[in-house]
LOPAZA-765400 format. One record per residue: y, x, z of N, C-alpha, C in turn. Coordinates in steps of 0.1 Angstrom, whole numbers, plus 5000, padded with zeros to 4 digits. Example, Ala and Ser with C-alpha at 12.3 -4.5 7.8 and 13.67 -1.06 7.14 Angstrom:
<zases>
494351325078495551235078496751325078;497851285071498951375071500051295079;
</zases>
This chain:
<zases>
498650054998500249985000501150124999;501750164989502850274989504150184986;504150024984505049984984505349924999;504549915010504749875024505549985027;504750085024505350245033506650235030;507050235016508350265008509350175017;509250045018509849895025510049945041;509349995046509550005060510350125065;509950235056510750325057512050335057;512350235045513950195041514550095050;513450005055514049905066514349985075;513350085083514250125096515150265095;515250315083516550385080517750315077;517750195069519050115069519550055080;518550025091518750005104519550075112;519050185114519550305119521050305118;521150345107522350385100523650275100;523050145102523950055103523649935116;523249975122522749925138523449815144;525049905150525749825153526449695143;526949745131526949615122525849515121;524749555118523549455120523249385134;523549425147523849335158524449265160;525749325152527349235156527249075148;526649125136525948995124525248895133;524648985136523648895140523748835150;524448855159525048775171526048665168;526848695159527548585149526948495144;525548505137524848425130524148325143;523948395155523348335166524348245174;525448285173526648245180526648075166;527048095160527347975147526447895149;525147935153524147825154523547765163;523447865174523047815189523247695194;524547655200525447575204525247425196;524647425186524347315181522947275182;522247405185520647345185520247325196;521147375208521047365221521147185228;522247175221522746985221521646945215;521046945205520046865202518946895209;518346965213516946955220517746895233;519046915238518846865252519046705254;519346625241519346505236517746495235;517146535228515746515224514746495240;515146615248514946595261514946485271;516246435267516946305276516446165267;515546215256515246085248516345995243;517546045240518745995239519346045225;518646005214519146025203520145955196;521245975199522545915196523845975184;524845915184525645955175525846125174;526346155186526346335191525046425181;523846335185523146435181522846405166;522746325158523146305148524146395140;525146445144526546505142526046585141;525246695156525146835158523846855144;523146745145521746755138522246805122;523646765119523946765103524946905105;525546975111526247085118525347175115;524347155123522847255126522747305107;522147195102521647195090522747255081;523847235082524747335071525247455075;525047515089525147625091524247725092;523147655097521947765092521947835082;522047735067521547795055522447915053;524147875054525147925055525048055058;524848065073524948235081523748325077;522748245073521448305068521848395057;522348305047522948345036523948465037;525048465048525648565051525348685056;523648675065523048755068522548805052;522048775049521348825036522548915023;523348855028524348895017525049055027;525049035037525549175043524349255038;523149235038521849315040521949385025;522349305019522349315000523449464997;524749415006525749515002525549675011;524849625019524249785030523549845018;522449795009521349855005522649884989;523549824982524349864973525449994976;525649964988526750044991526650175004;525650125006525150205017525850245033;526550075031527750065045528049935042;528249865056529049715054529349675065;530749595064531049545082530949415085;531249365096531349235102532049135088;533149155083533549095073532849035062;531649135059530949155047529948995048;529348995062528648845067529448715065;530948765069531848615070532048595054;532248665045532348705030530948615022;529948655029528848585024528548445025;529048365040528848265045529748145037;531248225032532148145026531548145010;530848245006530848254989529048164987;528448184995527248094992526947975000;528147965010528147845019527247695009;528247615001527547514991525647564987;525547654980524647664975523247724978;523747784992522647815003522147685006;522747595009522647415016521947365007;521947374995521347274982519847344982;519947504981519247574981517947514992;518347535004517147505016516647355017;517947265011517447105009516547095003;516547124989515347104979514147194986;514247344987513347394996512447295007;513247255014512147165024511947035017;512646965007511846864999510746904997;510746994987509447024984508147064990;508647165003507647175013507047075019;507946985017507546805028506446745021;507246745006506346634998505046724995;504846864995503546944998502646875005;503246865020502846835028502446735033;502746635028502546445026501546455013;501446485006500446514996499046535001;499346655009498246725012497346615026;498246515033498046465044497546335036;498146275025497746165021495746215014;495846295009494246344997493646375012;493846425020492846485033492346325040;493446235040492946105050491946005037;492146045022491445995014490446015011;490146115014488646215013487346085017;487346095033486245995033485645895030;486845845021486445685017486045705002;485745834998485645874982484145924983;483145894969481645994968481746004952;480946074949480946104937481746194930;482246144919483246234910484546244916;485046114921486146144927486346204939;484846214949485446274958485746424956;484946504943485046624939486646634932;487046514926488346574923489446584930;489346474939490246504957490146614960;488846644961488746814970489446894961;489146924947490247004938491146964939;492146864941493546864946494046904956;493246864972493446924982493847084983;492447174976492547284971493547304966;494047284952495247304949496347314953;496547204965497947174973497947254986;496747304991496647394999497347534994;496647554983497247694978498747714973;499147554970500547574967501247584977;501147514990501847524999501647635006;500747705004500347845010501347965005;501547974993502548054984503747984987;504247884988505247844986505947855002;505047885012505547935025505748095025;505048145021505148315020506148335011;506648265002507648284993508748304999;508848215011510248205018511148305018;510448425020511048605023511848595012;511648514998512248604988513748494982;513548394986514448254979515748314983;516148324993517748414998517948534990;516848634990517448724980517548714963;516748644960516748594949518248524944;518648434953519448364950520948424950;520848534959522148654960522048754943;520848754940520648874932520948864917;520348694912520448624904521248504903;522048544888523148374892521948254884;521348214887520448104884520148004893;519847894884520147744892518947734906;519247634912518347634926516647674926;516547534914514847534910514547704901;515147704895514747874892514348004900;515648004910515548054920514048034931;514047934935512247874942511247904929;511547884918510347894911510148084910;511248154908510848314905510748354922;511248314933510448364944508948314944;508448204942507048144942506348244933;506848304919505948374914505848504919;506948564921506848714929505848674941;505748594950504748614958503448604953;502748534943502148494935501348614929;502548734924502148794915502348954925;502748924939502449054944501848994958;500648934961500348854974500048934984;498949044981498649114992500149184997;501049214994502449265000503149155004;503149084999504148945004503148915019;501848895020501148845029501848935041;501649065040501749175048503249185055;504149175043505549135048505949005057;505248895055504948795058504648815074;503248865074503048895086503848955096;504349105090505049165101506449085105;507049005094508248935101507648865113;506848785111506248665119505648715134;505248875132505248965148506349005153;507249035145508449105152509248985153;509348885149509948775153509448715165;508148715169507648675180508048725191;507848835189508448955200509948945204;511148945192512248895198512548775209;511648655202511448555210511148565224;509948625225509448665238510148735250;510948835242511748935247512848845254;513448715247514948635244516148735245;516248825247517248945243517348925227;515848965223515649015205516448895202;516648775201516848665192518148675193;518948705199520348715201520548835191;519948945192520449065185519349135173;518449045173517549135162517048995152;516648875155515748805149516048765132;517648755133517948735120518248845111;518248965114518549065108517249125108;516149095112514749145111514149065096;514548955096514048875083514948885075;516148915075517048945060516949075053;516649175062516749295060515449335049;514149285058513449345052513049235036;513349095038513148995026514049095014;515149115021515949215012515849315005;515049405008514749535009513349514999;512249405006511149384996511649344983;512349254980512649204967513249364958;514149394965514549534956513649644952;512549664963511349744958510449684948;510049544948509449474936509949524924;511749464922511949474911512649614907;512549744917512449854913511249894902;510049834910508949854905508549814892;508849684893508749644881509549684869;510849734873511749774861510949934855;510549984864509750154861508350104851;507750054859507149964850506649924831;508149824837508549794822508949914811;509950034817509750144810508950194807;507750244814506650294813506250224799;
</zases>
């Protein structure tokens, strides 16, 4: 896995060189979103889903994609110019505010549709026999694989959006194809992100300082490495 070695080496190198900016930006990302998320949890625990809960849910939905796009933009600037500032994080939020929200909305809609269809066919399966049962079994398998690749391709959707000036559907399609064409690397990076994110959540302070930048920096570097390798192979 030579690509993985390069990605991790660059990840630690960039993180070390820009640690202060990354931590400050992660705190900014957390500060933008966490108050509204905490208010939501408060009302859910009180079983009182009132108008304030609806408003905070809407604000959270608007802020999380935009601030995440800001972190990805910051990481991309670091890779291109080997330096970045907190203002680049804010610039990324402003530049991709609308597109990031649309991207996440469509992405969630697709994942939800796949999940609903999977649930429907699984419930339908016990009622069938013969050819119909085999057809539904094949459909269930197809949806499971589609859902699997849709989930692991999440690490690429924002980097693709920032790198290519294309439509939301083309962004999701390209991210999906990338995950299929580089399945072992994508799964490995996805697992590393899950493990590191879990450690940050368990530690508590890690959520504030490292959670967002871990996902965004690894995702950005992974995409750039894959594109660099594809370009070399194309030239050869």
